[in-house]
Backbone as CSV, one residue per row, in Angstrom:
resi,resn,N_x,N_y,N_z,CA_x,CA_y,CA_z,C_x,C_y,C_z
1,MET,138.383,87.464,82.939,138.700,88.011,81.612,139.552,86.993,80.857
2,SER,139.362,86.904,79.553,140.077,85.920,78.748,141.561,86.254,78.693
3,SER,142.362,85.231,78.386,143.800,85.419,78.286,144.119,86.292,77.083
4,PRO,145.231,87.036,77.136,145.598,87.891,76.014,145.942,87.068,74.787
5,ASN,145.715,87.654,73.636,145.993,86.984,72.382,147.287,87.531,71.802
6,TYR,148.287,86.668,71.711,149.547,87.046,71.077,149.561,86.433,69.676
7,PRO,149.521,87.266,68.643,149.501,86.729,67.276,150.741,85.888,66.987
8,GLN,150.673,85.103,65.933,151.820,84.317,65.527,152.996,85.241,65.185
9,PRO,154.187,84.937,65.673,155.345,85.794,65.382,155.723,85.756,63.904
10,LEU,156.362,86.808,63.460,157.028,86.770,62.160,158.289,85.939,62.329
11,ILE,158.438,84.926,61.501,159.617,84.068,61.555,160.373,84.176,60.240
12,VAL,161.625,84.565,60.342,162.487,84.691,59.156,163.534,83.587,59.245
13,PRO,163.523,82.644,58.328,164.431,81.486,58.424,165.884,81.896,58.178
14,PRO,166.813,81.086,58.643,168.233,81.387,58.423,168.618,81.220,56.967
15,LEU,169.678,81.891,56.570,170.188,81.762,55.204,170.925,80.447,55.018
16,LYS,171.455,79.911,56.117,172.164,78.634,56.089,171.560,77.720,57.151
17,ALA,172.240,76.650,57.493,171.732,75.701,58.487,171.437,76.412,59.806
18,HIS,170.328,76.030,60.426,169.883,76.687,61.658,170.786,76.311,62.836
19,LYS,171.501,77.328,63.380,172.374,77.112,64.528,172.110,78.098,65.652
20,GLN,171.432,79.188,65.360,171.144,80.206,66.373,169.742,80.762,66.153
21,THR,169.209,81.417,67.192,167.904,82.076,67.100,167.966,83.418,67.822
22,MET,167.409,84.434,67.181,167.282,85.753,67.801,165.802,86.097,67.924
23,ILE,165.361,86.407,69.149,163.976,86.807,69.414,163.996,88.284,69.780
24,LEU,163.383,89.118,68.943,163.467,90.563,69.115,162.073,91.167,69.169
25,LEU,161.841,92.032,70.168,160.510,92.569,70.459,160.381,94.023,69.998
26,HIS,159.239,94.321,69.412,158.934,95.673,68.941,158.567,96.592,70.094
27,GLY,158.404,97.865,69.778,158.004,98.850,70.775,156.494,99.017,70.837
28,ARG,156.051,99.875,71.726,154.625,100.108,71.966,153.943,100.661,70.710
29,GLY,152.845,100.049,70.328,152.073,100.498,69.185,152.506,99.912,67.855
30,SER,153.609,99.199,67.833,154.097,98.582,66.602,153.675,97.127,66.570
31,ASN,154.341,96.320,65.742,154.078,94.887,65.687,155.317,94.173,65.162
32,GLY,155.315,92.850,65.261,156.471,92.079,64.869,156.873,92.233,63.417
33,PRO,155.933,92.065,62.456,156.320,92.199,61.051,156.867,93.582,60.696
34,GLN,156.229,94.629,61.186,156.692,95.982,60.867,158.100,96.224,61.400
35,PHE,158.307,95.887,62.667,159.620,96.088,63.271,160.661,95.187,62.626
36,GLY,160.329,93.904,62.458,161.293,92.947,61.953,161.739,93.212,60.532
37,GLU,160.787,93.521,59.654,161.137,93.756,58.261,162.025,94.983,58.108
38,ASP,161.723,96.039,58.843,162.561,97.244,58.782,163.956,96.964,59.323
39,LEU,164.005,96.237,60.439,165.293,95.958,61.071,166.188,95.127,60.157
40,LEU,165.636,94.102,59.551,166.452,93.206,58.729,166.844,93.834,57.403
41,ARG,166.143,94.884,56.981,166.535,95.598,55.757,167.668,96.591,55.997
42,THR,167.893,96.947,57.242,168.887,97.976,57.550,170.296,97.481,57.236
43,GLN,171.017,98.275,56.455,172.384,97.923,56.092,173.351,98.449,57.149
44,LEU,174.279,97.604,57.539,175.250,97.964,58.558,176.451,98.663,57.931
45,PRO,177.091,99.565,58.675,178.342,100.164,58.172,179.368,99.080,57.908
46,SER,180.221,99.302,56.944,181.213,98.294,56.587,182.139,98.011,57.757
47,SER,182.518,96.760,57.883,183.412,96.328,58.949,184.800,96.096,58.381
48,PRO,185.842,96.503,59.109,187.212,96.290,58.620,187.550,94.824,58.399
49,THR,186.839,93.939,59.117,187.138,92.506,59.003,186.308,91.803,57.934
50,SER,185.376,92.535,57.309,184.505,91.905,56.317,185.179,91.879,54.952
51,SER,185.083,90.736,54.288,185.647,90.586,52.945,184.571,90.624,51.869
52,SER,183.300,90.769,52.295,182.202,90.763,51.335,182.094,92.110,50.639
53,PRO,181.881,92.104,49.301,181.706,93.369,48.578,180.310,93.951,48.752
54,PHE,179.400,93.184,49.381,178.014,93.623,49.526,177.768,94.163,50.939
55,PRO,176.835,95.110,51.077,176.501,95.638,52.410,175.979,94.522,53.311
56,GLU,176.373,94.564,54.570,175.975,93.540,55.525,174.696,93.948,56.234
57,THR,173.860,92.969,56.548,172.661,93.155,57.365,172.733,92.164,58.528
58,LEU,171.752,92.217,59.399,171.741,91.249,60.495,171.673,89.819,59.974
59,ARG,170.930,89.609,58.904,170.800,88.244,58.359,172.122,87.756,57.788
60,THR,172.820,88.612,57.052,174.091,88.161,56.479,175.192,88.121,57.533
61,ALA,175.060,88.952,58.577,176.039,88.906,59.663,175.938,87.591,60.422
62,PHE,174.700,87.087,60.557,174.467,85.810,61.245,173.639,84.910,60.331
63,PRO,174.273,84.335,59.305,173.516,83.551,58.310,172.896,82.283,58.873
64,HIS,173.369,81.820,60.034,172.803,80.620,60.638,171.686,80.949,61.625
65,ALA,171.329,82.221,61.735,170.347,82.637,62.740,168.933,82.690,62.170
66,LYS,168.034,82.116,62.906,166.592,82.268,62.671,166.141,83.487,63.467
67,PHE,165.363,84.359,62.844,164.877,85.561,63.514,163.386,85.420,63.819
68,VAL,163.042,85.683,65.065,161.657,85.585,65.524,161.235,86.953,66.047
69,PHE,160.153,87.479,65.468,159.648,88.797,65.867,158.210,88.646,66.369
70,PRO,158.042,88.485,67.681,156.685,88.344,68.235,155.918,89.665,68.145
71,THR,154.599,89.551,68.253,153.726,90.732,68.317,153.002,90.726,69.656
72,ALA,152.994,91.884,70.301,152.308,92.014,71.587,150.803,91.881,71.402
73,SER,150.121,91.563,72.472,148.663,91.524,72.425,148.117,92.947,72.451
74,LYS,146.859,93.080,72.094,146.209,94.390,72.139,145.646,94.617,73.534
75,ARG,145.972,95.772,74.093,145.537,96.124,75.437,145.028,97.556,75.452
76,ARG,144.186,97.839,76.416,143.688,99.197,76.570,144.768,100.058,77.223
77,ALA,145.023,101.206,76.617,146.026,102.134,77.127,145.330,103.224,77.937
78,VAL,145.524,103.206,79.236,144.876,104.182,80.113,145.259,105.597,79.719
79,GLN,146.500,105.792,79.330,146.981,107.123,78.988,146.272,107.691,77.762
80,PHE,145.800,106.832,76.876,145.159,107.259,75.640,143.663,106.972,75.675
81,ASN,143.022,107.354,76.789,141.573,107.202,76.935,141.115,105.767,76.717
82,ARG,141.958,104.825,77.163,141.650,103.400,77.076,141.495,102.895,75.647
83,SER,142.159,103.575,74.714,142.203,103.075,73.345,142.947,101.743,73.310
84,VAL,142.573,100.882,72.380,143.204,99.571,72.267,144.399,99.669,71.322
85,ILE,145.585,99.342,71.828,146.795,99.364,71.015,147.618,98.117,71.326
86,THR,148.567,97.811,70.450,149.487,96.711,70.750,150.528,97.211,71.747
87,GLN,150.618,96.545,72.863,151.628,96.892,73.869,151.894,95.677,74.742
88,TRP,153.138,95.545,75.153,153.522,94.420,75.994,152.967,94.578,77.392
89,PHE,152.772,95.815,77.807,152.146,96.123,79.093,151.683,97.558,79.040
90,ASP,150.724,97.903,79.884,150.234,99.271,79.927,151.131,100.099,80.849
91,LEU,151.140,101.377,80.636,151.888,102.288,81.486,151.410,103.703,81.231
92,TRP,151.750,104.565,82.160,151.461,105.988,82.008,152.809,106.680,81.890
93,TRP,153.056,107.263,80.739,154.381,107.812,80.450,154.259,109.302,80.209
94,SER,154.797,110.109,81.107,154.704,111.562,80.966,155.817,112.081,80.077
95,PRO,155.581,113.173,79.351,156.627,113.729,78.488,157.786,114.253,79.310
96,PRO,159.002,114.144,78.796,160.162,114.632,79.534,160.101,116.138,79.739
97,SER,160.626,116.580,80.840,160.721,118.010,81.101,162.056,118.525,80.597
98,SER,162.306,119.788,80.823,163.567,120.379,80.387,164.746,119.799,81.155
99,LYS,164.468,119.072,82.250,165.530,118.470,83.053,165.736,117.004,82.673
100,SER,165.479,116.671,81.424,165.454,115.263,81.032,166.797,114.568,81.177
101,ASN,167.880,115.328,81.329,169.170,114.683,81.504,169.504,114.455,82.975
102,SER,168.602,114.872,83.843,168.836,114.674,85.269,168.288,113.333,85.706
103,GLU,169.089,112.573,86.429,168.633,111.270,86.883,167.598,111.397,87.987
104,LYS,167.368,112.621,88.487,166.367,112.813,89.525,165.007,113.163,88.942
105,THR,164.955,113.344,87.633,163.693,113.675,87.007,162.821,112.436,86.906
106,VAL,161.538,112.577,87.219,160.615,111.450,87.189,159.834,111.470,85.885
107,PHE,159.795,110.335,85.167,159.089,110.267,83.899,157.918,109.295,83.942
108,SER,158.021,108.302,84.794,157.007,107.263,84.794,156.113,107.397,86.018
109,HIS,154.808,107.304,85.782,153.836,107.389,86.854,152.950,106.144,86.818
110,ARG,152.322,105.846,87.947,151.358,104.760,88.036,151.965,103.449,87.517
111,GLU,153.083,103.083,88.108,153.776,101.885,87.641,152.970,100.612,87.879
112,GLU,151.950,100.696,88.724,151.118,99.507,88.937,150.403,99.083,87.663
113,LEU,150.259,100.000,86.701,149.613,99.658,85.432,150.418,98.618,84.654
114,GLN,151.713,98.497,84.958,152.571,97.574,84.217,152.362,96.119,84.612
115,ILE,151.837,95.895,85.819,151.937,94.577,86.438,151.287,93.475,85.608
116,ARG,150.021,93.649,85.254,149.326,92.561,84.564,149.970,92.240,83.218
117,GLY,150.248,93.273,82.424,150.836,93.040,81.110,152.215,92.424,81.198
118,LEU,153.020,92.896,82.146,154.352,92.325,82.299,154.277,90.862,82.721
119,ARG,153.344,90.531,83.591,153.184,89.136,84.007,152.812,88.270,82.807
120,GLU,151.826,88.701,82.037,151.369,87.903,80.895,152.432,87.827,79.804
121,SER,153.087,88.955,79.523,154.087,88.970,78.453,155.343,88.200,78.847
122,THR,155.723,88.265,80.119,156.874,87.489,80.575,156.588,85.992,80.480
123,THR,155.389,85.586,80.881,155.002,84.176,80.765,154.994,83.736,79.310
124,PHE,154.454,84.588,78.434,154.446,84.303,76.992,155.871,84.136,76.467
125,LEU,156.768,85.049,76.843,158.146,84.981,76.356,158.868,83.750,76.880
126,HIS,158.628,83.390,78.119,159.264,82.189,78.660,158.821,80.940,77.892
127,ASP,157.543,80.881,77.549,157.058,79.753,76.740,157.698,79.759,75.357
128,LEU,157.790,80.959,74.757,158.400,81.073,73.432,159.878,80.689,73.488
129,LEU,160.576,81.127,74.522,161.980,80.765,74.669,162.153,79.251,74.763
130,ARG,161.326,78.599,75.535,161.447,77.151,75.673,161.212,76.454,74.327
131,GLN,160.240,76.947,73.573,159.970,76.371,72.253,161.174,76.520,71.327
132,GLU,161.740,77.718,71.292,162.847,77.980,70.371,164.128,77.293,70.819
133,ILE,164.356,77.217,72.124,165.545,76.536,72.632,165.517,75.058,72.258
134,ALA,164.317,74.471,72.265,164.186,73.057,71.910,164.491,72.810,70.436
135,LEU,164.430,73.847,69.616,164.606,73.695,68.176,166.020,73.968,67.693
136,VAL,166.859,74.537,68.562,168.192,74.927,68.118,169.241,74.058,68.797
137,GLU,170.175,73.593,68.016,171.251,72.765,68.545,172.095,73.584,69.518
138,GLY,172.424,72.989,70.638,173.243,73.694,71.622,172.440,74.370,72.710
139,GLY,171.124,74.469,72.523,170.259,74.998,73.572,170.310,76.496,73.751
140,ALA,170.075,76.947,74.983,169.846,78.355,75.282,171.027,79.249,74.949
141,LYS,172.239,78.724,74.986,173.400,79.567,74.692,173.377,80.087,73.257
142,ASN,172.594,79.451,72.410,172.484,79.887,71.020,171.202,80.666,70.753
143,VAL,170.626,81.217,71.809,169.433,82.053,71.681,169.718,83.421,72.284
144,VAL,169.402,84.455,71.524,169.544,85.841,71.972,168.154,86.454,72.070
145,LEU,167.904,87.158,73.169,166.623,87.835,73.397,166.867,89.330,73.474
146,GLY,165.900,90.122,73.019,166.051,91.568,73.132,164.895,92.307,72.504
147,GLY,165.068,93.625,72.380,164.008,94.426,71.790,164.302,95.900,71.888
148,ILE,163.348,96.682,71.418,163.468,98.135,71.415,162.374,98.743,72.278
149,SER,162.715,99.779,73.025,161.759,100.548,73.813,161.009,99.645,74.794
150,GLN,159.682,99.554,74.665,158.926,98.694,75.572,159.290,97.226,75.374
151,GLY,159.684,96.870,74.155,160.165,95.507,73.912,161.452,95.224,74.656
152,CYS,162.314,96.234,74.763,163.537,96.099,75.565,163.179,95.904,77.024
153,ALA,162.276,96.742,77.536,161.874,96.657,78.943,161.317,95.279,79.273
154,THR,160.485,94.744,78.393,159.876,93.436,78.625,160.917,92.334,78.587
155,SER,161.853,92.411,77.646,162.882,91.375,77.552,163.805,91.394,78.771
156,LEU,164.033,92.586,79.364,164.853,92.665,80.567,164.197,91.891,81.715
157,VAL,162.903,92.130,81.914,162.191,91.440,82.989,162.162,89.934,82.717
158,ALA,161.900,89.551,81.470,161.855,88.122,81.132,163.195,87.452,81.396
159,CYS,164.284,88.150,81.119,165.615,87.583,81.356,165.895,87.467,82.847
160,LEU,165.544,88.493,83.614,165.796,88.461,85.058,165.045,87.317,85.740
161,LEU,163.854,86.996,85.231,163.032,85.960,85.856,163.105,84.616,85.127
162,TRP,164.028,84.495,84.178,164.171,83.264,83.405,164.831,82.190,84.267
163,ASP,164.149,81.040,84.395,164.732,79.939,85.167,165.357,78.884,84.276
164,GLY,165.095,78.957,82.972,165.762,78.085,82.025,165.383,76.634,82.091
165,VAL,164.350,76.312,82.872,163.972,74.911,83.072,162.903,74.516,82.067
166,SER,163.139,73.432,81.346,162.166,72.952,80.361,161.374,71.755,80.852
167,GLY,161.918,70.991,81.777,161.234,69.801,82.262,161.656,69.451,83.671
168,VAL,160.953,68.507,84.268,161.236,68.086,85.637,162.625,67.469,85.714
169,GLY,163.375,67.920,86.706,164.703,67.350,86.916,165.794,67.963,86.070
170,GLU,165.461,68.887,85.183,166.462,69.511,84.332,167.060,70.732,85.003
171,GLU,168.312,71.008,84.667,168.958,72.218,85.156,168.687,73.365,84.185
172,GLY,168.654,74.576,84.723,168.392,75.742,83.901,169.567,76.097,83.003
173,GLU,169.248,76.699,81.857,170.264,77.142,80.909,170.176,78.654,80.745
174,ALA,171.316,79.308,80.764,171.355,80.752,80.567,171.266,81.087,79.082
175,LEU,170.618,82.217,78.773,170.534,82.683,77.393,171.905,83.168,76.922
176,GLY,172.107,83.110,75.609,173.405,83.484,75.051,173.741,84.946,75.225
177,ALA,172.747,85.817,75.041,172.965,87.256,75.184,171.617,87.949,75.229
178,LEU,171.653,89.192,75.707,170.473,90.052,75.751,170.850,91.359,75.080
179,VAL,169.970,91.882,74.213,170.259,93.146,73.536,169.074,94.085,73.714
180,GLY,169.367,95.339,74.034,168.309,96.302,74.275,168.608,97.641,73.637
181,PHE,167.613,98.174,72.939,167.742,99.479,72.305,166.733,100.447,72.933
182,CYS,167.215,101.586,73.393,166.343,102.680,73.859,165.344,102.216,74.908
183,GLY,165.797,101.442,75.875,164.876,100.883,76.846,165.183,101.302,78.272
184,ARG,164.392,100.753,79.185,164.536,101.020,80.615,164.158,99.746,81.354
185,LEU,164.351,99.750,82.673,163.995,98.606,83.497,162.717,98.918,84.270
186,PRO,161.607,98.226,84.008,160.396,98.441,84.811,160.661,98.221,86.299
187,PHE,160.085,99.068,87.123,160.319,99.045,88.570,161.789,99.250,88.892
188,GLY,162.498,99.905,87.974,163.937,100.066,88.126,164.332,100.831,89.370
189,THR,163.566,101.869,89.723,163.891,102.655,90.919,163.806,101.784,92.160
190,TRP,162.771,100.961,92.232,162.566,100.111,93.397,163.638,99.036,93.470
191,VAL,163.957,98.426,92.324,165.009,97.411,92.291,166.341,98.029,92.711
192,ARG,166.619,99.222,92.205,167.860,99.902,92.565,167.942,100.131,94.072
193,ASP,166.831,100.567,94.670,166.836,100.832,96.107,167.071,99.565,96.913
194,ILE,166.579,98.440,96.419,166.830,97.170,97.100,168.309,96.803,96.993
195,ILE,168.880,97.010,95.821,170.274,96.639,95.586,171.224,97.463,96.440
196,ILE,170.989,98.781,96.524,171.925,99.628,97.272,171.697,99.541,98.769
197,GLY,170.532,99.055,99.192,170.266,98.868,100.610,169.904,100.153,101.321
198,ASP,169.552,99.997,102.582,169.093,101.136,103.363,170.167,102.185,103.579
199,ASP,171.458,101.796,103.474,172.530,102.740,103.723,173.006,103.418,102.447
200,GLY,172.357,103.083,101.315,172.768,103.677,100.056,172.331,105.117,99.939
201,VAL,172.927,105.815,98.990,172.553,107.202,98.737,171.410,107.205,97.752
202,LYS,170.207,107.582,98.191,169.023,107.529,97.365,168.623,108.938,96.949
203,ASP,168.061,109.049,95.765,167.543,110.341,95.325,166.031,110.307,95.410
204,ASP,165.389,111.309,94.822,163.939,111.389,94.915,163.271,110.844,93.668
205,GLY,163.862,109.834,93.038,163.356,109.336,91.767,162.301,108.270,91.882
206,GLY,161.471,108.294,92.913,160.382,107.330,93.010,159.170,107.810,92.253
207,ILE,158.017,107.234,92.544,156.789,107.698,91.935,156.513,109.109,92.428
208,GLU,156.129,109.974,91.545,155.949,111.366,91.893,154.942,111.504,93.035
209,GLY,155.341,112.276,94.045,154.425,112.561,95.137,154.506,111.591,96.289
210,GLU,155.364,110.571,96.185,155.470,109.642,97.304,156.842,109.002,97.326
211,GLU,157.299,108.667,98.507,158.534,107.930,98.681,158.167,106.468,98.804
212,PHE,158.466,105.672,97.809,158.063,104.268,97.828,159.259,103.388,98.130
213,ASN,159.137,102.584,99.145,160.127,101.569,99.481,159.413,100.230,99.467
214,PRO,159.788,99.302,98.592,159.071,98.035,98.491,159.098,97.226,99.766
215,PHE,159.975,97.572,100.709,160.015,96.872,101.981,159.522,97.749,103.122
216,SER,158.806,98.828,102.783,158.375,99.767,103.812,157.288,99.203,104.710
217,PHE,156.709,98.054,104.335,155.662,97.453,105.155,156.240,96.646,106.314
218,GLY,157.576,96.595,106.380,158.215,95.980,107.539,158.204,94.463,107.505
219,ASP,158.437,93.882,108.691,158.587,92.438,108.779,157.326,91.695,108.384
220,ILE,156.141,92.328,108.567,154.895,91.634,108.249,154.842,91.308,106.772
221,ARG,155.117,92.304,105.927,155.074,92.035,104.496,156.162,91.047,104.105
222,MET,157.331,91.192,104.695,158.417,90.290,104.355,158.028,88.848,104.620
223,GLU,157.347,88.580,105.718,156.974,87.219,106.063,155.784,86.736,105.242
224,GLU,154.785,87.596,105.049,153.579,87.180,104.336,153.864,86.878,102.878
225,ASP,154.749,87.630,102.242,155.004,87.456,100.821,156.152,86.502,100.538
226,GLY,156.701,85.904,101.574,157.716,84.883,101.360,159.118,85.418,101.182
227,PHE,159.337,86.712,101.414,160.683,87.246,101.323,161.512,86.738,102.495
228,GLN,162.776,86.547,102.281,163.668,86.108,103.341,164.570,87.276,103.718
229,GLN,164.548,87.634,104.984,165.303,88.800,105.397,166.808,88.580,105.283
230,ASP,167.261,87.322,105.268,168.683,87.084,105.170,169.136,86.926,103.725
231,ARG,168.252,87.165,102.766,168.631,87.080,101.358,169.615,88.187,101.023
232,ASP,170.487,87.940,100.044,171.371,88.983,99.561,170.542,89.971,98.745
233,PRO,171.063,91.174,98.470,170.269,92.191,97.756,169.753,91.737,96.397
234,VAL,170.568,90.982,95.647,170.107,90.513,94.335,168.933,89.560,94.501
235,GLY,169.031,88.646,95.452,167.927,87.732,95.710,166.675,88.466,96.133
236,LYS,166.827,89.493,96.958,165.672,90.282,97.378,165.038,91.000,96.191
237,ALA,165.876,91.525,95.289,165.341,92.226,94.122,164.545,91.283,93.229
238,ILE,165.060,90.076,93.021,164.341,89.101,92.200,163.065,88.657,92.906
239,ASP,163.129,88.464,94.230,161.927,88.135,94.990,160.866,89.218,94.819
240,PHE,161.312,90.468,94.867,160.385,91.586,94.716,159.689,91.546,93.357
241,LEU,160.468,91.351,92.283,159.871,91.294,90.947,158.909,90.117,90.825
242,ARG,159.300,88.963,91.324,158.415,87.795,91.246,157.133,88.028,92.025
243,GLU,157.246,88.654,93.190,156.062,88.899,94.011,155.141,89.915,93.349
244,GLU,155.713,90.982,92.814,154.896,92.009,92.164,154.155,91.441,90.953
245,LEU,154.852,90.628,90.158,154.267,90.100,88.926,153.573,88.758,89.133
246,GLU,153.663,88.206,90.329,153.051,86.916,90.645,153.550,85.819,89.714
247,ILE,154.868,85.782,89.557,155.514,84.736,88.766,156.371,83.913,89.716
248,PRO,155.936,82.735,90.096,156.668,81.942,91.091,157.933,81.330,90.527
249,ARG,158.810,80.932,91.437,159.992,80.182,91.031,159.589,78.805,90.520
250,SER,160.424,78.259,89.660,160.246,76.868,89.271,160.508,75.992,90.480
251,SER,159.800,74.873,90.566,159.995,73.943,91.680,161.394,73.345,91.670
252,ASN,162.081,73.422,90.502,163.438,72.879,90.401,164.492,73.825,90.960
253,MET,164.112,75.102,91.144,165.087,76.103,91.575,165.314,76.029,93.079
254,ALA,166.543,76.267,93.484,166.850,76.365,94.910,166.189,77.602,95.473
255,SER,165.778,77.534,96.728,165.104,78.678,97.328,166.028,79.881,97.457
256,SER,167.328,79.627,97.612,168.304,80.712,97.715,169.495,80.396,96.817
257,PRO,169.335,80.531,95.501,170.427,80.183,94.590,171.641,81.068,94.812
258,SER,172.826,80.463,94.692,174.057,81.233,94.841,174.358,82.039,93.585
259,GLU,173.767,81.636,92.462,173.972,82.332,91.196,172.667,82.277,90.406
260,PHE,172.326,83.397,89.795,171.138,83.451,88.953,171.554,83.309,87.490
261,LEU,170.684,82.711,86.685,171.019,82.486,85.285,171.311,83.784,84.552
262,PHE,170.570,84.845,84.858,170.781,86.092,84.125,172.191,86.647,84.342
263,GLN,172.843,86.265,85.430,174.203,86.742,85.690,175.214,86.134,84.732
264,ARG,174.807,85.094,84.009,175.687,84.479,83.005,175.340,84.952,81.597
265,THR,174.406,85.892,81.483,173.983,86.392,80.178,174.494,87.807,79.973
266,PRO,175.406,88.044,79.041,175.895,89.398,78.781,174.817,90.236,78.097
267,ILE,174.835,91.546,78.343,173.812,92.408,77.779,174.413,93.614,77.070
268,PHE,173.878,93.886,75.889,174.230,95.079,75.110,173.116,96.101,75.263
269,PHE,173.485,97.316,75.694,172.548,98.427,75.779,172.961,99.493,74.773
270,GLY,172.028,99.927,73.929,172.269,101.048,73.031,171.210,102.113,73.238
271,HIS,171.624,103.382,73.336,170.654,104.448,73.607,171.112,105.735,72.928
272,GLY,170.147,106.458,72.336,170.441,107.734,71.710,170.450,108.867,72.716
273,THR,171.383,109.790,72.552,171.478,110.913,73.490,170.308,111.879,73.345
274,LYS,169.612,111.841,72.214,168.489,112.749,71.968,167.144,112.036,72.074
275,ASP,167.128,110.923,72.767,165.874,110.167,72.926,164.917,110.971,73.798
276,GLY,163.805,111.406,73.198,162.812,112.175,73.929,161.670,111.343,74.466
277,THR,161.655,110.056,74.152,160.585,109.172,74.617,161.007,108.418,75.872
278,VAL,162.144,107.746,75.795,162.741,107.115,76.976,164.101,107.779,77.161
279,PRO,164.170,108.843,77.946,165.431,109.583,78.092,166.591,108.685,78.482
280,MET,167.749,109.055,77.978,168.914,108.198,78.129,169.254,107.918,79.585
281,CYS,168.935,108.855,80.480,169.268,108.630,81.892,168.570,107.395,82.437
282,LEU,167.374,107.053,81.902,166.666,105.865,82.366,167.340,104.591,81.852
283,GLY,167.828,104.650,80.617,168.571,103.511,80.099,169.865,103.300,80.857
284,LYS,170.551,104.392,81.160,171.804,104.286,81.898,171.564,103.786,83.315
285,GLU,170.479,104.237,83.924,170.126,103.752,85.257,169.870,102.252,85.233
286,ALA,169.183,101.771,84.180,168.934,100.336,84.051,170.246,99.577,83.894
287,ALA,171.144,100.105,83.066,172.430,99.438,82.862,173.218,99.367,84.159
288,ASN,173.242,100.458,84.912,173.964,100.473,86.186,173.350,99.488,87.179
289,CYS,172.019,99.430,87.185,171.320,98.533,88.103,171.634,97.081,87.771
290,LEU,171.575,96.721,86.483,171.834,95.342,86.085,173.294,94.967,86.316
291,GLU,174.190,95.921,86.136,175.602,95.656,86.427,175.783,95.384,87.914
292,ALA,175.084,96.161,88.756,175.155,95.938,90.204,174.568,94.591,90.595
293,MET,173.699,94.040,89.731,173.101,92.733,89.999,173.967,91.592,89.471
294,GLY,175.129,91.928,88.932,176.070,90.895,88.527,176.108,90.586,87.047
295,MET,175.451,91.409,86.218,175.459,91.153,84.785,176.659,91.810,84.120
296,ASP,177.100,91.208,83.031,178.152,91.767,82.183,177.469,92.724,81.203
297,VAL,177.596,94.034,81.447,176.829,95.041,80.718,177.740,95.863,79.810
298,SER,177.344,96.010,78.552,178.008,96.902,77.606,177.084,98.078,77.332
299,TRP,177.453,99.270,77.817,176.638,100.473,77.650,177.187,101.299,76.489
300,ASN,176.301,101.700,75.562,176.720,102.412,74.363,175.797,103.602,74.091
301,GLU,176.374,104.802,73.959,175.618,106.018,73.688,175.853,106.459,72.244
302,TYR,174.791,107.022,71.638,174.862,107.437,70.239,174.422,108.889,70.113
303,GLU,175.373,109.728,69.734,175.131,111.163,69.650,174.081,111.488,68.597
304,ARG,173.215,112.419,68.965,172.185,112.978,68.066,171.143,111.946,67.630
305,LEU,171.140,110.767,68.231,170.139,109.749,67.886,168.941,109.873,68.803
306,GLY,167.729,109.801,68.223,166.504,109.847,69.004,166.060,108.466,69.449
307,HIS,164.741,108.275,69.502,164.182,107.025,70.034,164.081,105.985,68.922
308,TRP,165.215,105.458,68.532,165.267,104.441,67.493,166.664,103.850,67.481
309,TYR,166.865,102.853,66.637,168.198,102.303,66.467,168.885,103.003,65.300
310,SER,170.163,102.803,65.184,170.925,103.365,64.062,171.797,102.267,63.471
311,GLU,172.356,102.539,62.285,173.242,101.567,61.657,174.456,101.285,62.540
312,ASP,174.995,102.346,63.161,176.148,102.149,64.036,175.784,101.316,65.266
313,MET,174.584,101.542,65.812,174.153,100.764,66.958,174.060,99.281,66.599
314,LEU,173.502,98.991,65.429,173.375,97.595,65.015,174.745,96.970,64.763
315,ARG,175.660,97.742,64.180,177.006,97.223,63.967,177.666,96.884,65.307
316,ASP,177.546,97.781,66.273,178.120,97.521,67.594,177.465,96.312,68.249
317,CYS,176.156,96.154,68.038,175.444,95.005,68.595,175.956,93.706,67.977
318,VAL,176.166,93.696,66.667,176.705,92.517,65.985,178.082,92.166,66.542
319,ASN,178.931,93.180,66.679,180.279,92.930,67.214,180.217,92.400,68.643
320,PHE,179.261,92.910,69.424,179.089,92.447,70.801,178.709,90.969,70.834
321,ILE,177.739,90.577,70.014,177.299,89.174,69.996,178.446,88.266,69.564
322,ARG,179.193,88.701,68.542,180.325,87.901,68.077,181.382,87.748,69.172
323,GLU,181.578,88.798,69.952,182.591,88.764,71.008,182.156,87.883,72.181
324,LYS,180.870,87.951,72.526,180.392,87.295,73.749,179.906,85.866,73.522
325,THR,179.717,85.483,72.278,179.252,84.122,71.984,180.223,83.465,71.006
326,ASP,179.961,82.202,70.707,180.787,81.522,69.709,180.053,81.418,68.375
327,TRP,179.112,82.349,68.159,178.356,82.337,66.911,179.280,82.617,65.739
328,GLU,179.019,81.928,64.651,179.788,82.163,63.432,179.319,83.469,62.790
């Protein structure tokens, strides 16, 4: 089958000299121009430190930032009778039940549907990141990656598997920050179980109808797939994601790195308490999982907000980026 077609991203140039780049991904069924234009038009609540008489937006908050809004390829959605829609990966997403605030409630089924799209979209994003990093002074520290909903989920995986290597003999560079709105971590239950280990307290939040342990195949699978039994839990979790998505390590990377690049990238999570599409418990579970993997995580809840961003969420995101980076 032919490779997926990712349309040209919407690119919004900086208001001043180019010093930073933000790459932000839309949700399932949307596209880069639609998401990007709406996002950049949104006015932020006034800041006590702002001296401008005009309402602030993301562009005016970061006048040196170039904004890149990619569009996902069109894929058949199994859940919608194989209709063709824009999505970063396919998935089967069941509607939340009345127990949607319980972390034991299962919402996602048939997670194997995610694999191909996540592999292709992660590879696409890594190529896009390398292109944009080469164009901005200061390199990867001046690039922020993120997205909303499925775009958030995809950016999380891309960040976890980012090796930061652009050429032979080069060392990897960590991204400046990661921002996610109303998202979750694909294969999050499995990654969590790897992180907490066999002695951890596990709930029944696997795939409905089965207890799935990614290491349940024993020593045979561990040896055949290249997993190292003496790896630390974070290394095992990354090995698991790479094996599932068939994304190998860069030849420049150590086989057992003492530190992963994503551990140097701070992450902002924003989620609405009334999100009926990706319930907040899944976002919180992702935040807890990434924190356990060594990331600097800022978790933010927004009362009465559904599956979207809000002006307050964007203001908090701006303040987070300003705090965690040296962006003007």
